[in-house]
C-alpha positions in Angstrom: -7.6 -11.6 2.6 -8.6 -8.7 4.8 -6.1 -6.4 3.1 -7.6 -7.5 -0.3 -11.1 -6.8 0.9 -10.0 -3.4 2.4 -8.4 -2.4 -1.1 -11.4 -3.6 -3.0 -13.7 -1.4 -0.7 -11.6 1.7 -1.5 -11.3 1.1 -5.1 -15.0 0.4 -5.7 -17.3 2.9 -7.1 -18.9 3.3 -3.7 -15.7 4.6 -2.1 -16.6 8.2 -3.0 -19.8 7.9 -1.2 -18.2 7.2 2.2 -17.4 10.1 4.5 -14.9 10.4 7.3 -17.5 9.2 9.8 -18.1 6.1 7.8 -14.3 5.0 8.1 -14.8 4.1 11.8 -17.7 1.7 10.8 -15.4 0.3 8.1 -12.7 -0.1 10.5 -14.9 -2.3 12.7 -16.1 -4.3 9.7 -12.5 -5.0 8.6 -11.9 -6.4 12.2 -14.8 -8.7 11.6 -13.6 -9.7 8.2 -10.2 -10.6 9.6 -11.8 -12.6 12.5 -13.8 -14.4 9.9 -10.8 -15.4 8.0 -9.0 -16.5 11.1 -12.0 -18.3 12.8 -11.0 -21.5 14.4 -14.5 -23.1 14.1 -17.1 -23.3 11.6 -19.7 -22.0 14.0 -17.5 -19.0 14.8 -17.1 -18.4 11.0 -20.9 -18.7 10.3 -21.7 -16.3 13.2 -19.0 -13.7 11.8 -20.4 -14.1 8.2 -23.9 -13.2 9.7 -22.6 -10.2 11.3 -20.4 -9.1 8.4 -23.6 -9.3 6.1 -25.5 -7.2 8.5 -22.9 -4.4 9.0 -22.1 -4.6 5.2 -25.6 -3.4 4.6 -24.8 -0.1 6.1 -22.1 0.6 3.6 -23.8 -0.7 0.3 -21.4 -3.5 -0.2 -23.8 -5.5 -2.3 -26.0 -4.6 -5.3 -29.2 -5.0 -3.1 -27.8 -2.9 -0.4 -27.0 -0.2 -2.9 -30.4 -0.4 -4.3 -31.9 -0.1 -0.7 -29.6 3.0 -0.1 -30.7 4.4 -3.6 -27.1 4.6 -4.7 -26.5 4.3 -8.4 -23.1 3.6 -10.2 -22.4 5.9 -13.0 -23.7 4.6 -16.4 -23.3 7.4 -19.0 -20.0 8.4 -20.4 -20.2 11.8 -18.8 -20.9 10.2 -15.4 -18.2 7.8 -15.8 -15.7 10.5 -16.7 -16.9 12.4 -13.6 -16.4 9.3 -11.5 -12.9 8.7 -13.0 -11.8 12.2 -12.1 -13.2 11.9 -8.6 -11.5 8.5 -8.1 -8.3 9.9 -9.4 -8.0 11.9 -6.2 -5.8 10.4 -3.6 -7.8 7.7 -1.6 -8.4 8.0 2.1 -5.5 6.7 4.1 -5.8 3.1 5.2 -4.0 3.9 8.5 -3.9 7.2 10.5 -0.6 8.9 10.0 1.9 8.5 12.5 1.9 12.2 13.4 -1.7 12.0 14.4 -2.4 11.9 18.2 -3.6 8.7 19.6 -7.1 9.2 20.7 -6.9 6.8 23.3 -4.3 9.0 25.1 -7.1 10.8 26.9 -8.2 7.6 28.7 -7.1 7.0 32.2 -7.6 3.9 34.3 -9.8 4.4 37.5 
């Protein structure tokens, strides 16, 4: 379910609004979504759902959140064409490339 959620996020009309700094927050939100689907108790699922709802607001994941952020989805043909061209660009990678240095490599135990 988490993989499906992630694919929906990056194929949505909001995806072009996210910048590189948003990806880290979305990664953390994906961890919460995964924990929700794997929760062992109803109480844990309820608590995770509340946190997912709050964190999702930051990224305009519901219509009311998009309104609060003053985001609009293209409505005219010209805007839809522009959006289609923008979405035709390769999406942001879901995982960092293997050639990228692990940012944790600078951490040392004290």
